[in-house]
C-alpha positions in Angstrom: 14.7 -12.9 0.1 14.5 -10.2 1.9 17.7 -8.5 3.0 19.3 -4.9 3.7 22.3 -3.5 1.7 24.7 -2.6 4.4 28.3 -1.2 4.3 28.9 -3.4 7.3 28.8 -7.3 7.4 25.4 -7.0 9.7 22.6 -8.5 8.1 18.5 -9.4 8.3 16.8 -11.8 5.9 13.4 -12.6 5.8 12.0 -14.7 3.6 8.0 -16.1 3.2 8.0 -19.7 3.0 4.6 -20.1 1.9 1.0 -19.6 3.3 -1.5 -20.7 4.9 -5.7 -20.3 5.0 -8.4 -21.4 7.4 -11.8 -22.3 6.7 -12.8 -19.0 7.7 -10.5 -16.7 5.3 -7.6 -16.1 8.2 -4.3 -16.0 6.4 -1.1 -17.6 8.0 2.1 -16.6 6.5 5.0 -18.9 7.4 8.5 -16.7 7.5 11.9 -17.7 7.7 14.7 -15.1 9.4 18.3 -15.1 9.5 20.5 -12.0 11.1 23.6 -11.7 12.6 22.6 -8.4 14.6 24.0 -8.2 18.2 20.2 -6.9 19.3 18.2 -9.7 18.5 18.5 -13.4 20.7 19.3 -15.7 18.1 20.8 -15.8 14.3 17.6 -17.7 12.7 14.0 -17.6 13.1 11.0 -19.6 12.1 8.0 -17.8 12.9 4.5 -17.7 11.6 2.5 -14.2 11.1 -1.5 -13.9 10.7 -2.5 -11.1 8.0 -3.3 -8.5 10.9 0.4 -9.0 12.6 1.6 -7.9 8.9 -0.8 -4.4 8.6 0.1 -4.1 12.6 4.4 -3.7 11.4 3.3 -1.4 8.7 0.9 0.5 10.6 3.6 0.7 13.8 6.2 1.8 10.6 3.9 4.5 9.1 3.2 6.3 12.4 6.7 6.0 14.0 8.9 6.7 10.3 6.2 8.3 8.2 9.0 10.2 6.5 10.4 6.9 5.6 7.7 6.1 3.2 7.0 2.3 4.1 5.0 -0.1 1.7 1.9 -1.3 2.5 1.7 -5.2 2.6 -0.6 -6.5 -0.3 -4.7 -7.0 0.5 -6.1 -10.2 1.4 -5.9 -11.8 -1.9 -7.1 -15.2 -3.5 -4.5 -15.3 -6.1 -1.8 -17.4 -3.8 0.8 -16.4 -6.1 0.5 -13.0 -5.9 0.3 -13.3 -2.3 3.6 -14.8 -1.8 5.4 -12.9 -4.3 3.6 -9.4 -3.2 4.4 -10.1 0.5 8.1 -11.0 -0.4 8.3 -7.6 -2.1 6.7 -6.1 0.9 9.3 -7.1 3.0 12.4 -6.8 0.8 11.5 -3.0 0.1 11.0 -2.4 4.0 14.4 -4.0 4.9 16.1 -1.8 2.2 15.8 1.1 5.3 18.4 1.1 8.0 16.3 2.8 10.2 13.2 0.2 10.3 15.7 -2.6 10.4 17.2 -1.9 13.6 13.9 -0.3 14.9 12.1 -2.0 18.4 9.2 -2.7 16.1 10.4 -5.3 13.8 12.8 -6.8 16.4 9.2 -7.5 18.7 7.8 -8.6 15.0 10.7 -11.2 14.9 11.3 -12.6 18.5 7.2 -12.0 19.9 6.1 -15.9 21.2 2.5 -14.9 21.0 0.5 -12.4 18.9 2.8 -9.1 17.5 1.7 -6.4 19.3 3.6 -3.3 18.0 5.0 -0.9 21.0 3.8 2.9 21.1 5.5 4.8 18.7 8.2 7.1 20.6 8.6 9.5 17.6 4.8 9.3 16.0 3.0 11.7 13.0 0.3 11.7 15.5 2.3 14.1 17.7 4.7 17.0 17.5 6.4 19.8 20.1 3.8 22.7 19.2 0.7 20.3 18.6 -1.1 22.6 21.3 0.0 25.4 20.2 -0.3 25.3 16.5 -2.1 27.7 14.7 -5.3 27.2 12.7 -4.0 28.5 10.0 -1.4 26.4 7.3 1.9 27.1 6.4 2.3 27.4 2.6 4.6 25.3 1.1 8.0 26.9 0.1 9.7 23.6 -1.3 8.9 23.5 -5.2 10.0 19.7 -4.4 7.1 18.7 -1.8 4.7 20.7 -3.6 5.4 18.7 -6.4 5.0 15.2 -4.8 1.9 16.6 -3.0 0.5 17.7 -6.5 1.6 14.0 -8.3 0.4 11.8 -5.7 -2.9 13.4 -5.7 -3.0 13.3 -9.3 -1.2 9.5 -9.3 -4.4 8.3 -6.7 -7.3 10.5 -9.0 -5.6 8.7 -12.3 -6.1 5.2 -11.0 -9.3 5.8 -9.6 -10.2 7.2 -13.8 -8.1 4.2 -14.8 -10.8 1.7 -13.1 -13.8 4.2 -14.5 -12.2 3.9 -17.8 -11.8 0.0 -17.9 -15.8 -0.2 -16.1 -17.0 1.9 -19.2 -15.0 -0.7 -22.0 -16.4 -3.3 -19.7 -20.2 -2.3 -20.4 -19.9 -2.5 -23.3 -18.1 -5.8 -23.9 -18.9 -7.6 -21.0 -21.9 -6.6 -19.6 -22.3 -4.5 -16.4 -19.6 -4.1 -14.1 -19.1 -2.1 -10.9 -16.1 -0.2 -10.5 -15.8 1.5 -6.2 -13.2 3.4 -4.6 -13.1 3.2 -1.0 -10.9 4.7 1.3 -10.1 2.1 4.0 -7.7 -0.8 3.1 -9.6 -2.4 0.0 -10.1 0.7 -1.7 -10.5 -0.4 -5.0 -13.3 -2.8 -5.3 -13.8 -4.4 -9.0 -16.6 -6.7 -9.1 -17.3 -8.0 -12.6 -20.3 -9.8 -14.4 -18.1 -11.8 -16.1 -18.9 -14.7 -13.9 -22.5 -14.5 -15.1 -21.1 -15.0 -18.5 -19.4 -17.9 -17.5 -22.5 -19.4 -15.5 -24.7 -18.7 -18.4 -22.2 -20.5 -20.6 -22.2 -23.7 -18.7 -26.2 -23.4 -18.9 -25.7 -23.9 -22.5 -23.0 -26.5 -22.4 -25.4 -28.3 -20.4 -28.4 -28.2 -22.6 -26.7 -28.3 -25.3 -25.5 -32.1 -24.1 -28.6 -33.3 -23.9 -29.9 -32.0 -26.7 -30.8 -34.7 -29.5 -32.2 -34.9 -32.9 -33.8 -37.5 -34.6 -31.0 -40.3 -34.8 -29.7 -39.6 -38.3 -29.7 -35.8 -37.7 -26.4 -34.4 -39.1 -26.6 -31.3 -37.0 -26.2 -34.2 -33.7 -22.5 -34.2 -34.2 -21.8 -30.6 -34.3 -24.2 -29.8 -31.0 -22.0 -31.7 -29.2 -18.9 -30.0 -30.1 -21.3 -26.8 -29.4 -21.5 -28.1 -25.8 -17.9 -28.6 -25.3 -17.2 -25.2 -26.9 -19.7 -23.6 -24.4 -18.2 -25.6 -21.7 -14.8 -24.0 -22.9 -15.8 -20.6 -23.0 -17.5 -20.9 -19.4 -13.7 -22.1 -18.0 -12.3 -19.1 -20.0 -14.8 -16.0 -18.5 -14.6 -17.5 -15.3 -10.8 -17.2 -15.2 -10.7 -13.8 -16.6 -13.4 -12.8 -14.0 -11.0 -14.0 -11.2 -8.3 -12.2 -12.4 -9.8 -8.9 -12.6 -11.7 -8.8 -9.3 -8.3 -10.8 -8.0 -4.8 -10.1 -8.9 -5.1 -6.9 -11.0 -7.8 -5.7 -8.1 -5.2 -6.5 -5.6 -2.1 -4.5 -7.4 -4.3 -1.1 -7.6 -5.7 -1.4 -4.0 -2.1 -1.6 -3.1 -0.8 1.1 -5.3 -3.7 3.5 -3.6 -2.8 2.6 -0.3 0.8 3.9 -1.0 -0.5 6.5 -2.6 -2.3 7.4 0.8 0.8 6.9 3.0 2.5 9.5 0.5 0.0 12.0 1.5 0.0 11.2 5.2 3.8 11.3 5.4 3.5 14.9 3.3 0.9 16.1 5.8 2.9 15.0 8.6 6.1 17.3 7.1 3.4 20.4 7.1 2.4 20.0 10.8 6.5 20.0 11.5 6.5 23.2 9.5 3.5 24.9 11.1 5.2 23.6 14.6 8.4 25.4 13.5 6.6 28.3 12.6 4.5 28.8 15.4 7.6 27.9 17.6 9.3 31.1 16.1 6.6 33.3 16.8 6.7 32.0 20.3 9.9 33.1 21.0 9.5 36.1 19.5 6.8 37.1 21.8 8.6 35.8 24.5 11.7 37.6 23.5 9.7 40.9 23.7 8.1 40.3 27.1 11.9 39.8 28.3 12.8 43.0 26.5 10.4 44.7 27.8 10.9 44.1 31.9 14.5 44.5 31.2 13.5 48.5 29.9 11.4 49.1 33.1 12.2 51.4 35.2 11.3 49.0 38.3 13.2 45.7 37.4 11.5 42.5 39.8 14.0 39.8 39.5 11.2 37.2 40.3 9.5 38.2 36.9 12.9 38.5 34.7 14.2 35.1 36.2 10.3 33.2 35.3 10.8 35.2 31.6 14.1 34.0 31.2 13.2 30.3 31.9 10.3 30.4 29.6 12.1 32.1 27.1 15.3 29.2 27.2 12.1 26.7 27.2 10.5 28.2 24.0 14.0 28.3 22.1 14.6 24.6 22.7 11.4 23.8 21.7 12.1 25.9 18.0 15.6 24.0 18.2 14.0 20.4 18.7 11.0 21.3 16.2 14.0 23.1 13.9 16.2 19.6 14.0 12.9 17.2 13.7 11.9 19.4 10.2 15.2 19.1 9.2 15.5 15.3 9.6 12.0 14.8 7.9 12.5 17.1 5.0 16.0 15.2 4.3 14.6 11.8 4.8 11.1 12.4 2.6 12.8 13.9 -0.1 15.1 10.7 -0.2 12.0 8.2 0.5 9.9 10.1 -2.5 12.4 9.6 -5.5 12.8 5.7 -4.1 9.1 5.4 -4.0 8.5 7.4 -7.4 10.8 5.3 -8.8 9.6 2.0 -7.5 6.1 3.2 -8.5 6.8 3.6 -12.3 8.3 0.3 -12.4 5.2 -1.3 -10.2 3.0 0.5 -12.6 4.2 -0.5 -15.7 4.6 -4.2 -15.3 1.0 -4.3 -13.5 -0.3 -2.4 -17.1 1.9 -4.6 -19.3 0.3 -7.7 -17.5 -3.1 -6.3 -17.9 -2.3 -5.7 -21.4 -1.2 -9.1 -21.5 -3.9 -11.1 -20.0 -6.3 -9.4 -22.5 -4.5 -10.3 -25.3 -4.2 -13.9 -23.8 -8.0 -13.9 -23.4 -8.5 -12.9 -27.0 -6.7 -15.5 -28.7 -8.1 -18.3 -25.9 -12.1 -17.0 -26.8 -10.5 -17.3 -30.6 -8.7 -20.9 -30.3 -12.1 -22.0 -28.7 -14.7 -21.1 -31.2 -12.4 -21.8 -34.0 -12.5 -25.7 -32.8 -16.2 -25.7 -33.6 -16.8 -26.7 -37.5 -19.9 -27.0 -39.5 -17.9 -28.7 -42.4 -19.9 -31.4 -43.9 -23.1 -30.5 -42.4 
């Protein structure tokens, strides 16, 4: 259940009760929300939101509060248990951030009677005070923390890709062809195996053995029937393993890669603000030089001085606002990245432990299935 920790008694909680799937693959989430925030009309809501609305909420937060590093929702998984748990975690982590809890976007998400359409962001990473004046050359990062953060994030994304490719090589040796691809869109990591084909082939062998009959007195008739059952069991094992690899494990990796892309976007946003501030300072310096030249002129023209003074005041105001925005974003992003790094490590450890555990269980299950076949007494 989602809740935001506050020093006050104010709260907002979101619980994923269940999900519904349509025949055409649409996913709907039934949510229970309770709150005592004064900006909400009621204290309790029971709402249904589809997957696109969850993604709209994420996109709103990502554009409006990029420095908060909002977590992405899970992909459209076929694994219902994973989807419910991951969506609950999505809300839990969103509501840990007070600024997101109090946002107009979240209130609209909860209270919209029709499909949720996020409000236009008022302070977006796509906007900047000096974007029209921004120099085409980038400003060198002088803060070691953010330089390291960018290196870590890029390395993590590359590591996830390398992990998939390494798993691909293992799969080709052990299970036949296995395709791994990475795409820089929502379903960025696609992991599709041929284990379904192995399972299908096992089922075909099982069916063939089931009708294979020697003469009535042949001692292998019984073992052949048992072998048919073993292949049938192997079919089920391979199908379940294929569903895991192309389902939950793939979805977990996809979510991490999208999260990394969000971090890269936030770091780029800060770099753009840094360039904005650098350009604002240069513009202020130029306006100041113009003012000094006018004052030093032998024939001072009052209207030109007034116009230059007005331009200088506007430029100084932009410089001040840009500096304040840069300072706020820098402080918030520093804290958000530390939290992101901790949860990323915790999640990844859990995913990899689960992956290893699944491989061990699969291997043991194979041993059990084949050990059940005995030709003793034949």
